[in-house]
N, C-alpha and C positions, 0 to 999 in steps of 0.2 A: 142757127144758134151754135155759134162755136165752143160752146160749152161742151156739146157733147164729144166733139172730136178731141178737146180738152180731158174729157172724162176716161175719154177710151183711152188714151196714152197711159194716163195715171194708172188705171186698173189695169193695164198690160204690164209696166214696172212693176207693180208692187206684184203682182202673180209670178211675174219672172222671178223675184226677188224671195218670196215665199215658198216658191215650189207647191206641194201640197199641203202645206200648213194652212191652218184656218186664220184668216186674219180678224182681228176684233177690232183693231181701231187704226186709222189712216189721220195722219196730221198733215197739213197743208199749209204752208206758207203763201200767201197772196197779194202782192201789193196794190194798193189802192188804186194804183194808177196803169192797171192792167187793163182795164175794161171788162176784167171777168167777174160776171155778178155771182155771190157765194150761195144765193138762194137756187138759181136756175143751175150751178154746177150739183148741188144736194139732191134736186130731183131727177139729172140726169144718173147722178152717181148710185141711186137704188134701180134704178133701170138697167145700167151696166153691170153691176154687181149681180143681178139675177142669175143665180146658177152657177156661180163661182164659188171660190174659196172664200171672198170677200163678201159672200152674201150675208146680210143681217148685222156687217161690221159699222161701226159709228164712224162717221168724218168729221174731224175738226179742222176749224178754219180758224189760221192765225191772221188777220190784216195787219200789213203793214205799210204806214204812210210815205210818203215822199217829204224828203226835207228842203226847203230851198230857201233861200234869204232876197228880202225887199229891197230893190235896189233906190225906194225911195227913204226908208226911214233905218235901212240896216237889221232889222229884224228879222229873227228866224221865223219860218213860216210852215208850219203841218199841213202837209196838203192830204187831205183826204178823199180829192177828187181832181181830175185834170185841169178841174175851172176853179181852181181856192185861189182865195186873193187875202192878202195881209189885213191883220186886224186894222192898220190904218187906213183902209181901204184901196191901197193899192192893188194893182195886179202886175205892174214891172216888177217881175221875179226873176230870179237866175232860174237856170235849168235847175230840175230837183234831181236830190242824189236819192237814190232807193227809188222804193213803191213801185218798181216795175217787177218784184219778184215773183217767180210761179215757182214753185219745189215743193217736193214731199220732204218733210222736216223730218219724220219717222212712221214707224210701221209698230205695230204690237200684236203679236201673235200667239198663237195658244201653243202652250207647251207640249210636246210630245211624250208620252206616258212609257 
């Protein structure tokens, strides 16, 4: 399960940025072609954030599809997974643009008094 290693890296990056501040929410952008399973990432997030300033924080995941073009009909294809095909039925697609993102988009922290 590579999601555990990914989650550890995400949490460490957030901890480094937030310092001792309590983190309320982390928003991730994850491309649909990354083969990262959002539910596995959520499961790992709860475990990895335990006893850290991120404990109890919300994890928001924004899925970003890849965009391709059909070589047969010329139509644009929104790729929600690596095996997507064109609505015309063709699998002859150009290499996708995007869909391979995996980044921390934002982090909300508790205001210090």
